C-alpha positions as CSV (number, residue, x, y, z in Angstrom):
1,X,55.4,9.0,-2.0
2,X,56.8,11.3,0.7
3,X,54.3,12.4,3.3
4,X,53.5,16.2,3.3
5,X,54.8,18.1,6.3
6,X,51.5,19.7,7.0
7,X,48.1,18.0,7.0
8,X,45.7,19.2,4.3
9,X,42.1,17.9,4.6
10,X,40.7,16.4,1.4
11,X,38.4,18.7,-0.5
12,X,34.7,18.1,0.2
13,X,32.8,16.2,-2.5
14,X,31.1,18.3,-5.1
15,X,27.3,18.6,-4.3
16,X,25.1,16.8,-6.7
17,X,21.8,18.2,-8.0
18,X,19.0,15.8,-7.2
19,X,16.4,17.7,-9.2
20,X,12.8,18.0,-8.2
21,X,12.2,15.1,-5.8
22,X,8.4,15.8,-6.1
23,X,8.2,16.0,-9.8
24,X,5.4,13.3,-10.0
25,X,3.0,15.7,-8.2
26,X,3.2,18.0,-11.3
27,X,1.5,15.5,-13.6
28,X,-1.0,17.2,-15.8
29,X,-3.5,14.4,-15.2
30,X,-3.0,14.3,-11.4
31,X,-2.2,10.6,-11.7
32,X,-0.7,8.5,-8.9
33,X,2.2,6.2,-9.2
34,X,2.8,2.7,-7.9
35,X,5.7,0.2,-7.8
36,X,5.5,-3.5,-8.6
37,X,8.0,-6.2,-8.2
38,X,7.9,-9.6,-9.9
39,X,10.7,-12.0,-10.5
40,X,13.9,-9.9,-10.8
41,X,12.0,-7.0,-12.3
42,X,10.8,-3.8,-10.7
43,X,8.6,-1.2,-12.4
44,X,7.2,2.2,-11.4
45,X,4.0,3.0,-13.3
46,X,1.4,5.6,-13.6
47,X,-2.2,4.7,-12.7
48,X,-4.0,5.8,-15.8
49,X,-7.7,4.6,-15.8
50,X,-8.3,6.1,-19.3
51,X,-9.5,3.3,-21.7
52,X,-7.1,4.6,-24.4
53,X,-4.1,4.6,-22.1
54,X,-1.2,2.6,-23.5
55,X,1.2,0.6,-21.5
56,X,4.2,2.5,-22.9
57,X,2.7,5.7,-21.6
58,X,2.2,4.3,-18.1
59,X,5.8,3.2,-17.6
60,X,7.9,5.6,-15.5
61,X,10.9,3.5,-14.5
62,X,12.0,-0.1,-15.0
63,X,15.0,-1.9,-13.6
64,X,16.2,-5.4,-13.3
65,X,17.6,-6.6,-9.9
66,X,16.9,-3.2,-8.4
67,X,16.5,-4.6,-4.9
68,X,17.4,-7.9,-3.2
69,X,14.2,-8.3,-1.1
70,X,11.7,-5.5,-1.7
71,X,10.8,-1.8,-1.9
72,X,9.5,0.8,0.5
73,X,8.3,4.3,-0.1
74,X,9.1,7.1,2.4
75,X,6.0,8.5,4.2
76,X,5.5,11.5,1.8
77,X,6.6,9.5,-1.3
78,X,9.8,11.5,-1.9
79,X,12.1,8.5,-1.9
80,X,11.9,4.8,-2.7
81,X,14.2,2.5,-0.7
82,X,15.9,-0.6,-2.0
83,X,17.4,-3.4,0.2
84,X,20.9,-4.8,-0.4
85,X,23.3,-7.0,1.5
86,X,25.7,-4.1,2.5
87,X,22.8,-1.7,3.4
88,X,20.0,0.3,1.7
89,X,19.8,2.9,-1.0
90,X,17.3,5.7,-1.6
91,X,16.2,6.9,-5.1
92,X,14.2,9.9,-6.2
93,X,13.6,12.5,-8.8
94,X,12.0,12.2,-12.2
95,X,14.4,9.5,-13.3
96,X,14.8,7.8,-9.9
97,X,18.5,8.6,-9.6
98,X,20.5,7.7,-6.5
99,X,19.6,10.0,-3.5
100,X,21.3,8.3,-0.6
101,X,23.3,5.3,0.6
102,X,23.3,3.9,4.1
103,X,25.8,1.2,4.9
104,X,24.5,-1.3,7.5
105,X,25.2,-5.0,6.8
106,X,22.3,-7.3,6.3
107,X,19.5,-4.8,7.0
108,X,16.2,-6.6,7.8
109,X,13.9,-3.7,8.4
110,X,13.8,0.1,8.0
111,X,11.6,2.9,9.3
112,X,11.3,6.5,8.2
113,X,10.4,9.2,10.6
114,X,6.9,10.7,9.8
115,X,8.4,13.8,8.1
116,X,11.2,11.9,6.3
117,X,14.0,13.7,8.3
118,X,15.5,10.4,9.5
119,X,15.6,6.7,8.6
120,X,16.4,3.9,11.0
121,X,17.9,0.7,9.8
122,X,17.6,-2.5,11.8
123,X,19.3,-5.9,11.7
124,X,19.5,-9.0,13.9
125,X,21.4,-12.2,13.7
126,X,20.2,-15.0,11.4
127,X,21.1,-17.5,14.2
128,X,20.8,-16.9,17.9
129,X,24.4,-18.0,18.5
130,X,25.6,-15.2,16.3
131,X,24.2,-12.5,18.6
132,X,27.5,-10.8,19.5
133,X,28.1,-7.1,20.0
134,X,26.9,-5.3,16.9
135,X,24.9,-2.2,15.8
136,X,21.4,-3.5,15.9
137,X,19.8,-0.1,15.0
138,X,21.3,3.0,13.3
139,X,19.6,6.4,13.0
140,X,20.6,8.3,9.8
141,X,20.0,11.8,8.5
142,X,18.1,11.3,5.2
143,X,19.4,14.4,3.5
144,X,23.1,14.3,4.5
145,X,23.5,10.5,4.9
146,X,25.1,11.1,8.3
147,X,25.0,8.4,10.9
148,X,23.4,10.2,13.9
149,X,23.5,7.3,16.4
150,X,24.0,3.6,16.6
151,X,22.3,1.3,19.2
152,X,23.9,-2.0,20.2
153,X,22.2,-5.3,20.4
154,X,19.6,-5.6,23.2
155,X,20.6,-8.6,25.3
156,X,16.9,-9.3,26.1
157,X,16.2,-10.0,22.5
158,X,18.6,-12.1,20.4
159,X,16.5,-12.4,17.2
160,X,14.5,-9.2,16.9
161,X,15.1,-5.6,17.7
162,X,12.7,-3.5,19.7
163,X,11.7,-0.8,17.1
164,X,11.6,2.9,17.8
165,X,8.4,4.9,17.5
166,X,8.5,8.5,16.3
167,X,6.5,11.5,17.4
168,X,4.5,13.1,14.6
169,X,6.9,16.1,14.3
170,X,10.2,14.1,14.2
171,X,11.4,15.7,17.4
172,X,11.4,12.5,19.5
173,X,11.7,8.8,19.1
174,X,11.2,6.2,21.8
175,X,11.4,2.6,22.7
176,X,10.3,0.4,25.6
177,X,12.5,-1.2,28.2
178,X,11.3,-3.5,31.0
179,X,10.1,-0.8,33.4
180,X,10.3,2.5,31.4
181,X,9.9,4.2,28.1
182,X,13.1,5.9,26.8
183,X,12.4,9.0,24.8
184,X,15.3,10.4,22.8
185,X,15.6,13.9,21.4
186,X,16.4,13.9,17.7
187,X,18.4,17.1,18.1
188,X,21.2,15.5,20.1
189,X,20.2,11.8,19.9
190,X,20.3,11.5,23.7
191,X,17.7,10.5,26.3
192,X,15.4,13.4,27.0
193,X,16.5,15.2,30.2
194,X,18.8,12.2,30.8
195,X,16.0,10.2,32.4
196,X,13.3,7.7,31.3
197,X,9.6,7.8,31.7
198,X,9.0,5.3,34.5
199,X,6.2,2.8,33.9
200,X,6.8,-0.5,35.9
201,X,6.1,-3.5,33.6
202,X,5.0,-1.3,30.6
203,X,3.6,-3.5,27.8
204,X,2.8,-1.2,25.0
205,X,2.8,2.5,24.0
206,X,2.0,4.6,20.9
207,X,2.4,8.2,19.9
208,X,-0.4,10.5,18.9
209,X,-0.4,11.0,15.1
210,X,-0.7,14.8,15.5
211,X,0.3,15.8,19.1
212,X,3.4,15.5,21.1
213,X,2.1,12.9,23.6
214,X,1.9,9.1,23.8
215,X,-0.4,6.6,25.4
216,X,1.0,3.7,27.4
217,X,-0.5,0.5,28.8
218,X,0.8,-0.5,32.2
219,X,-0.4,-3.8,33.7
220,X,-1.2,-4.2,37.4
221,X,1.8,-4.0,39.7
222,X,1.7,-4.9,43.3
223,X,-1.2,-2.9,44.8
224,X,-1.6,-0.7,41.7
225,X,-4.3,-1.6,39.1
226,X,-3.7,-1.8,35.4
227,X,-4.0,1.6,33.7
228,X,-3.7,3.5,30.4
229,X,-1.8,6.7,30.8
230,X,-1.6,9.6,28.2
231,X,1.6,11.6,28.8
232,X,2.8,14.9,27.2
233,X,6.3,15.3,25.9
234,X,8.6,17.0,26.9
235,X,6.7,18.4,29.9
236,X,6.0,14.8,31.3
237,X,2.6,16.1,32.2
238,X,0.0,13.3,32.7
239,X,-2.9,14.4,30.5
240,X,-5.2,11.5,31.3
241,X,-5.2,8.2,33.2
242,X,-7.8,5.4,33.2
243,X,-7.6,2.5,35.7
244,X,-8.6,-0.9,34.5
245,X,-9.5,-4.1,36.5
246,X,-9.6,-7.8,35.7
247,X,-7.7,-7.3,32.5
248,X,-6.6,-10.1,30.2
249,X,-5.6,-8.0,27.2
250,X,-5.4,-4.3,26.0
251,X,-5.0,-2.8,22.6
252,X,-4.7,0.9,21.8
253,X,-5.4,2.6,18.5
254,X,-5.3,6.4,17.7
255,X,-7.5,8.1,15.2
256,X,-5.4,9.2,12.2
257,X,-6.1,12.8,13.1
258,X,-5.3,12.3,16.8
259,X,-8.9,13.3,17.7
260,X,-9.7,10.1,19.5
261,X,-8.0,7.2,21.2
262,X,-9.6,3.8,21.4
263,X,-8.6,1.3,24.1
264,X,-10.0,-2.2,23.5
265,X,-10.2,-4.0,26.8
266,X,-10.6,-7.8,27.3
267,X,-11.8,-8.6,30.9
268,X,-11.7,-12.1,32.3
269,X,-14.7,-12.5,34.5
270,X,-14.3,-16.3,35.0
271,X,-12.4,-19.2,33.4
272,X,-15.1,-19.4,30.7
273,X,-16.3,-15.9,30.4
274,X,-14.6,-12.9,28.8
275,X,-16.2,-9.5,28.3
276,X,-15.1,-6.8,25.8
277,X,-15.4,-3.0,25.9
278,X,-14.0,0.0,24.1
279,X,-12.8,2.9,26.2
280,X,-13.1,6.0,23.9
281,X,-10.9,9.0,24.8
282,X,-12.0,12.3,23.3
283,X,-8.5,13.9,23.1
284,X,-9.6,17.4,21.8
285,X,-12.4,17.9,24.4
286,X,-11.8,19.6,27.8
287,X,-10.3,17.2,30.4
288,X,-10.4,14.4,27.8
289,X,-13.7,12.7,28.7
290,X,-14.0,8.9,28.3
291,X,-17.0,6.9,27.0
292,X,-17.3,3.2,27.5
293,X,-18.9,1.0,24.8
294,X,-19.7,-2.5,25.9
295,X,-19.6,-5.2,23.2
296,X,-21.4,-8.5,24.0
297,X,-19.3,-10.7,21.7
298,X,-15.7,-11.2,20.8
299,X,-14.1,-8.2,19.2
300,X,-12.0,-9.3,16.2
301,X,-11.2,-6.1,14.4
302,X,-11.4,-2.3,14.8
303,X,-10.6,0.6,12.4
304,X,-11.2,4.4,12.5
305,X,-12.5,6.3,9.6
306,X,-9.8,8.7,8.3
307,X,-11.0,12.3,8.2
308,X,-14.2,11.5,10.0
309,X,-15.8,10.5,13.3
310,X,-16.9,6.9,12.6
311,X,-15.4,3.5,13.2
312,X,-16.0,0.0,12.1
313,X,-16.1,-3.1,14.3
314,X,-15.8,-6.8,13.6
315,X,-17.3,-9.0,16.3
316,X,-18.7,-12.5,16.8
317,X,-17.4,-15.9,15.9
318,X,-15.5,-16.4,12.7
319,X,-15.7,-17.2,9.8
320,X,-19.1,-15.4,9.5
321,X,-19.0,-12.3,11.8
322,X,-21.0,-9.2,12.4
323,X,-19.9,-5.8,11.1
324,X,-21.0,-2.8,13.0
325,X,-20.6,0.9,12.3
326,X,-20.6,3.6,15.0
327,X,-20.1,7.4,15.1
328,X,-18.6,9.5,17.9
329,X,-21.2,12.2,17.3
330,X,-24.9,12.3,17.5
331,X,-26.5,15.3,15.8
332,X,-23.2,17.1,16.2
333,X,-22.9,16.4,19.9
334,X,-20.3,14.0,21.5
335,X,-22.0,10.7,22.0
336,X,-21.1,7.2,20.7
337,X,-24.0,6.1,18.5
338,X,-24.7,2.9,16.7
339,X,-25.4,3.3,13.0
340,X,-25.8,-0.2,11.5
341,X,-24.9,-3.8,11.9
342,X,-24.3,-6.2,9.0
343,X,-24.9,-9.8,10.2
344,X,-23.0,-13.0,9.3
345,X,-20.5,-11.6,6.8
346,X,-17.4,-13.3,5.5
347,X,-15.0,-10.7,6.6
348,X,-11.7,-10.6,8.5
349,X,-10.2,-7.3,7.5
350,X,-11.4,-3.6,7.4
351,X,-9.9,-1.2,4.8
352,X,-11.1,2.4,5.1
353,X,-10.5,4.8,2.2
354,X,-7.9,7.4,3.1
355,X,-10.6,10.0,2.3
356,X,-13.2,8.3,4.5
357,X,-16.8,7.7,3.5
358,X,-16.1,4.3,1.9
359,X,-14.7,1.0,3.2
360,X,-13.8,-2.4,1.8
361,X,-14.9,-5.3,4.0
362,X,-12.6,-8.1,2.9
363,X,-12.3,-11.8,3.5
364,X,-8.6,-12.2,2.9
365,X,-6.3,-15.3,2.6
366,X,-8.2,-18.4,3.7
367,X,-11.6,-16.6,3.1
368,X,-10.7,-16.6,-0.7
369,X,-10.7,-12.8,-1.3
370,X,-14.4,-11.9,-0.8
371,X,-14.8,-8.1,-1.2
372,X,-17.7,-5.8,-0.2
373,X,-17.4,-2.2,-1.3
374,X,-19.5,-0.3,1.2
375,X,-20.8,3.3,1.2
376,X,-20.8,4.3,4.9
377,X,-22.7,7.6,4.2
378,X,-25.6,5.7,2.6
379,X,-25.0,2.6,4.8
380,X,-25.4,0.3,1.9
381,X,-23.2,-1.9,-0.3
382,X,-22.1,-0.5,-3.6
383,X,-21.0,-3.9,-5.0
384,X,-19.7,-7.3,-4.0
385,X,-17.0,-9.3,-5.8
386,X,-14.0,-11.4,-5.1
387,X,-10.3,-11.7,-6.0
388,X,-9.6,-15.4,-5.5
389,X,-6.7,-16.1,-3.1
390,X,-6.1,-12.4,-2.5
391,X,-3.4,-11.8,0.1
392,X,-3.2,-8.0,0.3
393,X,-5.3,-4.8,-0.3
394,X,-4.1,-1.2,-0.7
395,X,-6.0,2.0,-1.3
396,X,-4.3,4.7,-3.4
397,X,-3.6,7.9,-1.4
398,X,-6.6,9.8,-2.9
399,X,-9.2,7.1,-2.0
400,X,-10.3,6.8,-5.7
401,X,-8.8,3.4,-6.4
402,X,-8.2,0.1,-4.6
403,X,-5.6,-2.6,-5.5
404,X,-5.9,-6.2,-4.5
405,X,-3.1,-8.6,-5.2
406,X,-1.9,-12.2,-4.7
407,X,1.7,-12.1,-3.5
408,X,4.1,-15.0,-4.2
409,X,5.5,-14.5,-0.7
410,X,2.2,-16.0,0.7
411,X,0.6,-17.8,-2.2
412,X,2.6,-19.5,-5.0
413,X,-0.4,-19.6,-7.4
414,X,-2.7,-17.0,-9.1
415,X,-0.1,-14.2,-8.7
416,X,-0.9,-10.8,-10.0
417,X,-3.0,-7.7,-9.1
418,X,-6.3,-6.0,-9.9
419,X,-7.1,-2.3,-9.7
420,X,-10.7,-1.3,-8.8
421,X,-12.4,2.0,-8.5
422,X,-13.8,3.0,-5.0
423,X,-17.2,1.6,-5.9
424,X,-15.9,-1.9,-6.8
425,X,-15.7,-1.7,-10.6
426,X,-12.8,-3.8,-12.0
427,X,-10.6,-1.5,-14.1
428,X,-7.3,-3.3,-14.7
429,X,-6.1,-6.9,-14.3
430,X,-2.5,-8.1,-14.5
431,X,-1.3,-11.7,-14.0
432,X,2.4,-12.2,-13.4
433,X,4.3,-15.3,-12.2
434,X,6.3,-14.7,-9.1
435,X,4.6,-11.4,-8.4
436,X,5.7,-10.2,-5.0
437,X,4.8,-6.6,-4.2
438,X,2.5,-3.7,-5.1
439,X,2.8,-0.3,-3.2
440,X,1.1,2.9,-4.1
441,X,3.3,6.0,-3.9
442,X,2.2,8.2,-0.9
443,X,1.5,11.8,-1.3
444,X,2.7,14.6,1.1
445,X,0.1,16.3,3.3
446,X,-2.0,18.9,1.6
447,X,-0.8,22.5,1.8
448,X,-4.4,23.7,1.9
449,X,-5.9,24.8,5.2
450,X,-9.1,23.3,6.5
451,X,-10.9,26.5,5.5
452,X,-9.7,26.2,1.9
453,X,-10.7,22.6,1.7
454,X,-14.2,23.4,2.9
455,X,-14.4,26.1,0.3
456,X,-13.4,23.6,-2.4
457,X,-16.0,21.2,-1.2
458,X,-18.6,24.0,-1.3
459,X,-17.7,24.7,-4.9
460,X,-17.4,21.1,-5.9
461,X,-20.3,21.1,-8.4
462,X,-18.5,23.9,-10.3
463,X,-15.2,22.0,-10.4
464,X,-17.0,18.8,-11.2
465,X,-18.6,20.4,-14.3
466,X,-15.2,21.6,-15.4
467,X,-13.5,18.2,-15.0
468,X,-16.5,16.4,-16.7
469,X,-16.0,18.7,-19.7
470,X,-12.3,17.9,-19.7
471,X,-13.1,14.2,-19.6
472,X,-15.6,14.6,-22.4
473,X,-13.0,16.4,-24.6
474,X,-10.4,13.8,-23.8
475,X,-12.9,11.0,-24.7
476,X,-13.7,12.8,-28.0
477,X,-10.0,13.2,-28.7
478,X,-9.4,9.5,-28.0
479,X,-12.4,8.5,-30.2
480,X,-11.1,10.8,-33.0
481,X,-7.6,9.2,-32.6
482,X,-9.2,5.8,-32.7
483,X,-11.2,6.7,-35.9
484,X,-8.1,8.2,-37.5
485,X,-6.1,5.0,-36.7
486,X,-8.8,2.9,-38.3
487,X,-8.9,5.2,-41.4
488,X,-5.2,4.9,-41.7
489,X,-5.3,1.1,-41.5
490,X,-8.2,1.0,-44.1
491,X,-6.2,3.2,-46.4
492,X,-3.2,0.9,-46.2
493,X,-5.5,-2.1,-46.9
494,X,-7.1,-0.3,-49.9
495,X,-3.6,0.4,-51.3
496,X,-2.7,-3.2,-51.1
497,X,-6.0,-4.2,-52.6
498,X,-5.5,-1.9,-55.5
499,X,-2.1,-3.3,-56.1
500,X,-3.4,-6.9,-56.0
501,X,-6.2,-6.0,-58.5
502,X,-3.7,-4.4,-60.8
503,X,-1.6,-7.6,-60.8
504,X,-4.8,-9.6,-61.3
505,X,-5.6,-7.7,-64.5
506,X,-2.0,-7.9,-65.7
507,X,-2.1,-11.7,-65.4
508,X,-5.5,-12.1,-67.1
509,X,-4.1,-13.1,-70.5
510,X,-1.9,-15.7,-69.0
511,X,-4.8,-17.2,-67.1
512,X,-6.9,-17.3,-70.3
513,X,-4.2,-19.2,-72.2
514,X,-3.9,-21.7,-69.3
515,X,-7.6,-22.3,-69.1
516,X,-8.2,-22.2,-72.8
517,X,-11.1,-19.8,-72.4
518,X,-11.6,-16.1,-72.8
519,X,-13.3,-15.5,-69.4
520,X,-12.3,-15.4,-65.8
521,X,-15.8,-15.9,-64.5
522,X,-15.7,-19.0,-62.2
523,X,-19.4,-19.7,-63.0
524,X,-18.3,-20.8,-66.5
525,X,-16.2,-23.6,-65.1
526,X,-17.1,-27.0,-63.5
527,X,-15.0,-28.5,-60.9
528,X,-14.4,-32.3,-61.6
529,X,-12.8,-34.5,-59.0
530,X,-11.1,-37.7,-60.3
531,X,-9.6,-40.4,-58.1
532,X,-6.8,-42.6,-59.3
533,X,-5.5,-45.8,-57.6
534,X,-2.0,-47.1,-58.4
535,X,-0.4,-50.3,-56.9
536,X,3.1,-49.4,-56.0
537,X,4.2,-52.8,-54.7
538,X,2.8,-56.1,-53.6
539,X,4.4,-59.1,-51.8
540,X,3.4,-62.4,-50.3
541,X,4.8,-63.7,-47.0
542,X,4.2,-67.1,-45.4
543,X,3.7,-66.9,-41.6
544,X,4.6,-70.2,-39.9
545,X,2.5,-71.7,-37.2
546,X,3.8,-72.9,-33.8
């Protein structure tokens, strides 16, 4: 074909309507969804605890070979990601239609920004010798599918890629280098102010979940002691610094609301002696005061209570360890206060409810799935149970239900999942061969203000009465439907019985002739058993002797 004299750009593709990407939030029963993967099958299901709920009513979407390796929900539950050799795809809407395609060969890992504005895809070579120049990480715009920036392979790491960490508002993302933290602006994808945050030998950093600042751990360097520094972005203002001496290890963990920062410090006093302490930063108080909590035994686990001021601690020598609960407030005043210690428990994981107040103390994997459903308000156990060989545990986003499951990725036997209520009552058990994955669909943040939420809690008895009445009516309706179903089955049976009786009467004369009697009453007859023997064949055979 002859080439046109003037260039005419191709017409832009027609926009496609994605529908309501948050349709599931309009469910009349306020149910949550979850995705499961087993074998080549993937299913998205409603969590319906009603005893009359049928499996066909729970199914939302089912697809064979939907993903090559697994699924991942976006932080607000808007999209579900599937992994493929050429890249990843996003799906959403009521029927889970295609919502995005991101081409990045052999993707090994992805991360969404907290507000779902961006998604980062990562890859690395399967063999160290293949580590040539390639795009190790790509930042994409979720809505448009545009490639915002690609990052080449880091020569320091041939097999893994240093992941980016996002600020809570999606404005910044950052990664560590040998002596600095590089913070990028998501507006232009360039290093903020064209210069890094200098921290010689920095080992770790983490963003606040709610504020535009990060905490960084910097080990001792020359004459400078080790320290934890909280730095504001983009002003680069140092909000707080704590010097640490004789350090062997440091771990940092933010409270989900950004209210507190816990720094677990391991100090090596001698070759055989290590001490442990928790440095508690009160981020919302003036000048960010720090309290130190000394722990006499080895600290094995730590977890903050979401939407609260308490934390849980595992300490001691495994497999039977002590579980301690503390609060950051005493009678409303800032003071770290011990609440209770449970001694010698078979626990290695702490799982707080997203709503706070309740926690599951679990002995996972090699501890055979021991579960303790604990009420932290009453400081007492609600129930104890086990899910044998359990490998994973997940709370639903409302804190009403818990799922435990045995993944074939870690355990080839006893695969399947169990759904419990928050108090440890077993509600639903499913056993599936080659069961790989169970993930609750997240919910977006509440649109209610703190004042509105307090008002709802204040009027909770009124709402509870309303919902209890709705539950009662639903149960009556279910019972009525069950009775109606039994009546229908009984009617069908009676119709068949009437038909059989009619045939019985029609064949009465024939039976009388065969029996030679005028009655059908079995009592008038005597059953006589006769045994006959008949020789069919006989033969004689001479067996010779040796």
